[in-house]
C-alpha positions as CSV (number, residue, x, y, z in Angstrom):
1,M,20.0,82.3,-47.5
2,F,20.0,83.7,-44.3
3,D,16.3,82.7,-42.9
4,L,16.2,80.9,-39.5
5,K,12.6,80.2,-39.3
6,N,11.6,76.7,-37.2
7,K,15.5,76.8,-36.3
8,T,16.1,76.9,-32.3
9,A,19.4,78.4,-31.1
10,V,20.7,78.0,-27.5
11,V,22.8,80.9,-26.3
12,T,25.1,80.8,-23.0
13,G,25.9,83.9,-21.5
14,G,22.8,85.5,-23.3
15,G,22.1,88.1,-20.6
16,G,25.0,90.0,-21.1
17,V,25.1,93.2,-23.4
18,L,26.7,91.5,-26.4
19,C,25.3,87.8,-26.3
20,G,21.8,89.5,-25.3
21,C,22.0,91.4,-28.5
22,M,23.0,87.9,-30.5
23,A,19.9,86.3,-29.0
24,L,17.7,89.2,-30.3
25,E,18.9,89.3,-33.7
26,L,18.7,85.4,-33.5
27,A,14.9,85.9,-32.7
28,S,14.1,88.8,-35.3
29,R,15.0,86.1,-38.1
30,G,12.5,83.4,-37.2
31,A,14.4,81.7,-34.6
32,G,13.2,80.4,-31.7
33,V,15.7,81.3,-28.4
34,A,16.6,79.6,-25.1
35,V,18.4,82.5,-23.1
36,L,21.2,81.0,-20.6
37,D,22.3,83.0,-18.2
38,L,24.1,82.2,-14.6
39,R,21.5,84.8,-13.6
40,K,17.8,83.8,-14.0
41,D,16.5,87.6,-14.3
42,A,19.1,88.5,-16.7
43,A,17.8,86.0,-18.9
44,Q,14.3,86.3,-18.5
45,A,14.9,89.7,-19.4
46,V,16.0,89.0,-22.8
47,A,13.6,86.2,-23.1
48,D,11.0,88.7,-22.4
49,Q,12.3,91.7,-25.0
50,I,12.2,89.1,-27.2
51,A,8.6,87.9,-26.6
52,K,7.4,91.6,-26.5
53,A,8.9,92.0,-30.2
54,G,6.9,88.5,-31.2
55,G,9.2,86.0,-30.9
56,H,9.7,83.0,-29.1
57,A,12.4,82.8,-26.3
58,V,12.9,80.9,-22.5
59,G,14.8,82.3,-20.2
60,I,16.7,79.5,-18.3
61,A,19.3,80.0,-15.3
62,C,22.4,77.8,-16.2
63,D,26.0,77.6,-14.9
64,V,27.8,76.6,-17.7
65,L,30.4,74.4,-15.5
66,D,27.9,72.5,-13.9
67,K,27.1,69.6,-16.6
68,A,23.8,68.5,-14.6
69,G,22.5,71.8,-14.6
70,L,23.4,71.9,-18.5
71,Q,21.9,68.6,-19.1
72,A,18.6,69.9,-17.1
73,A,18.4,73.0,-19.7
74,R,18.6,70.9,-22.8
75,D,15.8,68.7,-21.4
76,A,13.9,72.2,-20.9
77,V,14.8,73.6,-24.2
78,L,14.0,70.1,-26.3
79,A,10.4,70.4,-24.7
80,E,9.8,73.6,-25.5
81,F,11.1,73.7,-28.6
82,G,11.5,70.4,-29.9
83,G,15.0,70.5,-31.1
84,I,18.4,72.3,-30.9
85,D,20.1,73.6,-34.4
86,I,22.2,76.2,-32.8
87,L,24.7,76.5,-30.1
88,I,26.2,80.2,-29.1
89,N,28.9,79.5,-26.1
90,G,28.8,83.2,-25.1
91,A,29.7,82.7,-21.2
92,G,33.0,83.6,-20.2
93,G,35.1,86.2,-18.6
94,N,38.3,87.5,-16.5
95,S,39.2,87.9,-12.9
96,P,40.9,90.5,-11.3
97,K,43.0,88.8,-9.6
98,A,44.9,87.2,-13.0
99,T,45.0,90.5,-14.2
100,T,48.4,92.4,-13.8
101,S,48.3,96.3,-12.7
102,H,51.1,97.2,-14.9
103,E,51.8,96.1,-18.6
104,T,55.2,95.6,-18.1
105,C,57.4,93.7,-15.5
106,R,59.5,96.5,-13.4
107,I,62.5,95.9,-10.7
108,E,60.2,96.7,-7.7
109,D,57.8,93.6,-8.3
110,L,60.9,91.8,-7.3
111,Q,60.4,92.7,-4.1
112,E,59.6,90.4,-0.9
113,D,58.6,90.9,2.7
114,A,60.7,89.7,5.3
115,H,58.4,86.2,5.1
116,G,59.6,86.0,1.2
117,S,55.8,86.7,0.3
118,T,54.3,89.4,-1.6
119,V,50.8,89.1,-0.8
120,V,49.5,92.3,1.2
121,S,46.5,93.5,1.9
122,G,44.9,96.2,-0.7
123,N,43.0,97.2,-4.0
124,P,45.4,96.8,-6.7
125,F,42.9,98.0,-8.7
126,P,41.4,101.2,-7.2
127,E,39.6,102.5,-10.4
128,T,37.6,99.1,-10.3
129,S,36.0,100.1,-6.6
130,S,32.7,100.2,-8.6
131,N,32.8,97.4,-10.2
132,F,34.9,95.0,-8.3
133,D,33.7,93.6,-4.8
134,V,37.8,93.5,-4.0
135,S,36.8,92.8,0.0
136,A,36.8,89.3,-0.4
137,F,40.7,88.7,-1.5
138,Q,44.2,90.3,-0.6
139,C,46.8,90.5,-3.3
140,R,49.9,92.9,-3.9
141,N,49.4,96.5,-4.4
142,P,50.2,96.4,-7.1
143,M,49.3,93.4,-9.0
144,S,52.5,91.7,-10.8
145,F,52.8,88.8,-12.6
146,F,54.5,87.1,-9.8
147,D,51.7,87.4,-7.7
148,L,48.9,86.4,-10.2
149,D,46.3,83.8,-8.0
150,P,47.0,80.6,-9.4
151,D,43.1,79.9,-8.6
152,A,42.1,83.1,-10.6
153,V,43.9,82.3,-13.7
154,E,42.4,78.5,-13.5
155,F,39.1,79.8,-12.7
156,V,39.4,82.1,-15.9
157,F,40.3,79.0,-18.2
158,R,37.4,76.7,-16.5
159,L,35.0,79.6,-17.4
160,N,36.2,80.2,-20.8
161,F,37.1,76.8,-21.9
162,L,35.6,74.5,-19.8
163,G,32.6,76.8,-20.0
164,T,32.5,76.3,-23.8
165,L,33.6,72.4,-23.9
166,L,30.6,71.4,-21.5
167,P,27.8,73.1,-23.3
168,S,29.4,71.7,-26.5
169,Q,29.1,68.3,-25.2
170,V,25.6,68.4,-23.5
171,F,24.3,70.6,-26.8
172,G,26.6,69.3,-29.3
173,R,25.0,65.6,-28.6
174,V,21.8,66.3,-29.4
175,M,23.3,68.0,-32.8
176,A,25.0,65.0,-33.3
177,G,21.9,62.7,-33.2
178,Q,20.2,65.0,-36.2
179,R,22.8,65.0,-37.7
180,S,22.9,68.8,-38.6
181,G,23.4,71.8,-36.3
182,V,26.0,74.6,-35.8
183,I,28.1,76.0,-33.1
184,V,29.4,79.4,-33.1
185,N,32.0,79.8,-30.3
186,I,33.4,83.5,-28.9
187,S,36.9,83.8,-29.1
188,S,38.8,87.1,-28.6
189,M,41.1,89.4,-30.9
190,N,43.1,88.5,-27.2
191,A,43.4,84.8,-29.2
192,F,45.3,86.4,-32.3
193,K,47.4,89.6,-30.3
194,P,47.9,88.9,-26.9
195,L,47.0,92.4,-24.9
196,T,48.7,93.4,-22.2
197,K,47.7,93.1,-18.2
198,I,45.7,90.1,-18.9
199,P,47.8,87.1,-19.4
200,A,45.2,84.3,-18.6
201,Y,42.2,85.6,-20.3
202,S,44.3,86.1,-23.3
203,A,45.4,82.1,-23.2
204,A,42.1,80.9,-22.2
205,K,40.8,82.8,-25.5
206,A,43.4,81.5,-27.6
207,A,42.7,78.0,-26.4
208,I,38.9,78.5,-27.6
209,S,40.1,79.0,-30.9
210,N,42.2,76.3,-31.1
211,F,39.0,74.2,-29.6
212,T,37.3,75.2,-32.6
213,Q,39.3,74.1,-34.9
214,W,39.4,70.8,-33.5
215,L,35.7,70.5,-32.6
216,A,35.0,71.6,-36.3
217,A,36.9,68.5,-37.3
218,H,35.6,65.8,-34.9
219,F,31.8,66.7,-35.7
220,A,32.1,67.2,-39.3
221,P,31.7,63.3,-39.9
222,V,28.0,63.8,-38.1
223,N,27.2,67.7,-39.9
224,V,27.4,69.8,-37.4
225,R,29.8,73.1,-38.4
226,V,31.8,74.7,-35.5
227,N,33.5,78.3,-35.6
228,A,34.4,81.3,-33.7
229,I,33.8,85.2,-33.8
230,A,36.7,86.7,-32.4
231,P,35.2,90.4,-31.2
232,G,37.5,93.0,-30.7
233,F,37.0,96.1,-28.1
234,F,33.2,96.5,-27.5
235,L,32.6,99.0,-24.8
236,T,30.5,97.0,-22.1
237,E,30.0,97.6,-18.4
238,Q,32.7,94.9,-18.0
239,N,35.1,97.0,-19.2
240,R,34.1,100.6,-19.4
241,F,36.0,101.5,-16.3
242,L,39.2,100.8,-18.1
243,L,38.4,102.5,-21.2
244,T,36.6,106.0,-20.5
245,D,36.9,107.9,-17.5
246,E,33.8,107.6,-15.5
247,K,33.5,111.5,-14.6
248,T,34.3,112.9,-17.7
249,G,33.7,110.5,-20.4
250,E,36.5,110.8,-22.1
251,L,38.7,107.8,-23.1
252,T,41.4,106.5,-20.6
253,E,45.0,106.4,-21.9
254,R,44.4,102.4,-22.8
255,G,41.3,103.8,-24.3
256,N,43.2,106.0,-26.9
257,A,46.0,103.3,-27.5
258,I,43.4,101.0,-28.5
259,I,41.5,103.5,-30.8
260,A,44.9,104.3,-32.5
261,H,45.4,100.7,-33.4
262,T,42.2,100.0,-34.7
263,P,42.0,101.2,-38.4
264,L,38.3,101.6,-38.7
265,G,38.6,104.0,-35.3
266,R,36.6,103.4,-32.9
267,F,34.9,100.8,-30.5
268,G,32.6,98.2,-32.0
269,Q,28.8,98.4,-31.0
270,P,27.1,95.3,-29.9
271,E,25.4,95.2,-33.5
272,D,28.4,94.8,-35.5
273,L,28.9,91.4,-34.4
274,N,25.2,90.1,-36.1
275,G,26.0,89.9,-39.2
276,T,28.8,87.6,-38.9
277,L,26.7,85.4,-36.6
278,V,24.0,85.1,-39.1
279,W,26.5,84.4,-41.9
280,L,28.0,81.6,-39.6
281,V,24.1,80.0,-38.4
282,S,22.8,80.2,-41.7
283,D,23.0,78.2,-44.7
284,A,24.9,81.0,-46.3
285,S,28.0,79.6,-44.9
286,R,27.0,75.8,-45.3
287,F,30.8,75.0,-46.4
288,V,32.5,76.8,-43.6
289,T,33.6,74.9,-40.5
290,G,36.7,75.4,-38.3
291,V,37.3,79.3,-39.2
292,V,37.7,82.1,-36.5
293,V,36.4,85.5,-37.8
294,P,37.8,88.6,-36.1
295,V,35.4,91.6,-35.7
296,D,37.4,94.0,-34.6
297,G,37.5,97.3,-36.8
298,G,41.4,95.7,-38.2
299,F,42.9,95.5,-34.8
300,S,44.1,92.2,-35.4
301,A,45.6,93.2,-38.8
302,F,47.4,96.5,-38.0
303,G,51.1,96.4,-37.0
304,G,51.3,100.1,-35.1
305,V,53.3,101.9,-38.1
C-alpha cells in the first residue's frame, strides 16, 4: 500500500532540511526523485545522498518563479525518468522586511520623522546579523507594521503562492495527461493560527491551504489528487536564531512559548513529516483529496489554557 516503486517524484525546495528529508524518504521507498532547488549544489547534495544509498535521483537547479525554467526542468525529468507521478511543492520562505519586530502595535510605532517617513538606517533584527544580509536595505529600527515593505510582502506571496501555482501548472499538466498523479503542497500551521510578527508569511500559507482545496476539485476529473501538509515548529537553520540562543543553545522566550503551547512538548524533527507524506502520496490515501493535515504536535489544537 505504501510502495512507491516505479514512481517518479519531483521535490521543489529539495535542497533544504525538511524537503531534503522528504526526498530521501521517497527514494528509500523506491521512487525516482528529481531534487529541484534554486541552488544547484544544494539539489545535487541531496541527489548524491540518494544515489549513495542505492536510489535513483537527479539534482536540478530551478527557480519556481520562472515558468520557462520549470518547463526546462520538467523536460529534464521526463528525459531521465519517463514520467512524473508525484509533485512536492516545498519551495517557500519569509523575508525580514515583511516581519515586525514586536508582537503587537505600540504607541511609539506611530512616530514619524520631519519628512513624514518612518524609514531610517539600521538593522531591525540584531539577533539575525549572522543569518541575513541586512546591509542591502534600510528600515525602521524597530520594524513596525506600518513600516513593512510592500515589495517584501509581495515577494513572500510570490515565493510561497506563485511558487506553488507555477510548478502545479507545469508538472500538473503531465499528470493530467497521464490521468494520474499526486500533488502535496507545504502549507503551515500559521494558516490555522496566524503567528505574531509574520503577517505576510502567515497569509501566504493560508493562501496555499485555500489553493490546495481549489486545485483538488479542479484536478479531480483527471484523477490527480491534491493535498497539503501543515508543519508546526521544526528547528531549521532558517529559524534556529529565533528559537534558540546561539551561545548557550537554550530556548529563547519565543522558543519557550512555542513549547508551552505544543501539547507534545517538543519541536518537530524532519522525519516527523515523512509518515504523513508517504500516506498522502501512496495508494493508502487514494480516496483523500483536498485536505490540509497539521503535523504540529498539537499546536493548532491547543487554546493555551
